[in-house]
GURO-677838 format. One record per residue (C-alpha): residue number from 1; residue in one letter; x, y negated, z. Coordinates in steps of 0.25 Angstrom, whole numbers, plus 5000, padded with zeros to 4 digits. Each point is the difference from the previous one (the first is absolute). Last residue first. Layout:
+-----+----+------+------+------+
:   i : aa :   xx :   yy :   zz :
+-----+----+------+------+------+
: NUM :  a :    X :    Y :    Z :
...
+-----+----+------+------+------+
//
This chain:
+-----+----+------+------+------+
:   i : aa :   xx :   yy :   zz :
+-----+----+------+------+------+
:  65 :  g : 5171 : 4486 : 5496 :
:  64 :  g : 5002 : 5015 : 4997 :
:  63 :  e : 5011 : 4998 : 4991 :
:  62 :  f : 4993 : 5006 : 4989 :
:  61 :  k : 4987 : 4992 : 5003 :
:  60 :  r : 5008 : 4988 : 4999 :
:  59 :  s : 5006 : 5003 : 4987 :
:  58 :  l : 4985 : 5000 : 4994 :
:  57 :  d : 4998 : 4987 : 5006 :
:  56 :  v : 5013 : 4994 : 4994 :
:  55 :  l : 4997 : 5007 : 4986 :
:  54 :  v : 4985 : 4994 : 5000 :
:  53 :  r : 5006 : 4986 : 5004 :
:  52 :  g : 5009 : 5000 : 4989 :
:  51 :  l : 4988 : 5003 : 4991 :
:  50 :  r : 4993 : 4988 : 5006 :
:  49 :  k : 5012 : 4991 : 4998 :
:  48 :  h : 5003 : 5005 : 4985 :
:  47 :  g : 4986 : 4997 : 4995 :
:  46 :  a : 4987 : 5008 : 5000 :
:  45 :  k : 4996 : 5000 : 4986 :
:  44 :  m : 5013 : 4997 : 4993 :
:  43 :  y : 5008 : 5008 : 5010 :
:  42 :  w : 4991 : 5012 : 4998 :
:  41 :  r : 5005 : 5008 : 4988 :
:  40 :  k : 5015 : 4996 : 5000 :
:  39 :  w : 5000 : 5004 : 5017 :
:  38 :  w : 4995 : 5014 : 4996 :
:  37 :  l : 5010 : 5001 : 4989 :
:  36 :  a : 5011 : 4996 : 5011 :
:  35 :  v : 4993 : 5010 : 5009 :
:  34 :  d : 5001 : 5011 : 4990 :
:  33 :  k : 5014 : 4997 : 4998 :
:  32 :  a : 5003 : 5002 : 5014 :
:  31 :  r : 4993 : 5013 : 5001 :
:  30 :  w : 4986 : 5004 : 5002 :
:  29 :  d : 4994 : 5013 : 5005 :
:  28 :  n : 4999 : 4998 : 5014 :
:  27 :  l : 4995 : 4985 : 4999 :
:  26 :  q : 4990 : 5003 : 4990 :
:  25 :  r : 4987 : 4997 : 5008 :
:  24 :  e : 5007 : 4989 : 5007 :
:  23 :  l : 5004 : 4993 : 4988 :
:  22 :  e : 4987 : 5001 : 4994 :
:  21 :  e : 4993 : 4994 : 5013 :
:  20 :  k : 5010 : 4989 : 5001 :
:  19 :  a : 4997 : 4996 : 4985 :
:  18 :  a : 4986 : 5000 : 5003 :
:  17 :  v : 5001 : 4991 : 5012 :
:  16 :  a : 5009 : 4991 : 4993 :
:  15 :  d : 4990 : 4999 : 4989 :
:  14 :  k : 4990 : 4995 : 5010 :
:  13 :  d : 5009 : 4990 : 5006 :
:  12 :  m : 5002 : 4995 : 4985 :
:  11 :  q : 4985 : 4999 : 4998 :
:  10 :  q : 4999 : 4992 : 5012 :
:   9 :  l : 5012 : 4991 : 4995 :
:   8 :  q : 4993 : 4998 : 4987 :
:   7 :  a : 4986 : 4997 : 5006 :
:   6 :  q : 5007 : 4989 : 5009 :
:   5 :  k : 5007 : 4994 : 4988 :
:   4 :  d : 4986 : 5000 : 4992 :
:   3 :  e : 4993 : 4994 : 5012 :
:   2 :  d : 5010 : 4989 : 5002 :
:   1 :  m : 5008 : 4999 : 5012 :
+-----+----+------+------+------+
//
């Protein structure tokens, strides 16, 4: 993999972490439309797959596993 692509993927990983932190901070106050806007704000930076993982990881916290 070339260095540019690797750097881009690393930045997307960092952006996914930032998106997750934002979502976790706002979780108790946001409704579904707020989550939709969050997704719109982050999907070009972090990617759909990473944001999906954020949501799945968060759901595991609610399920206790």
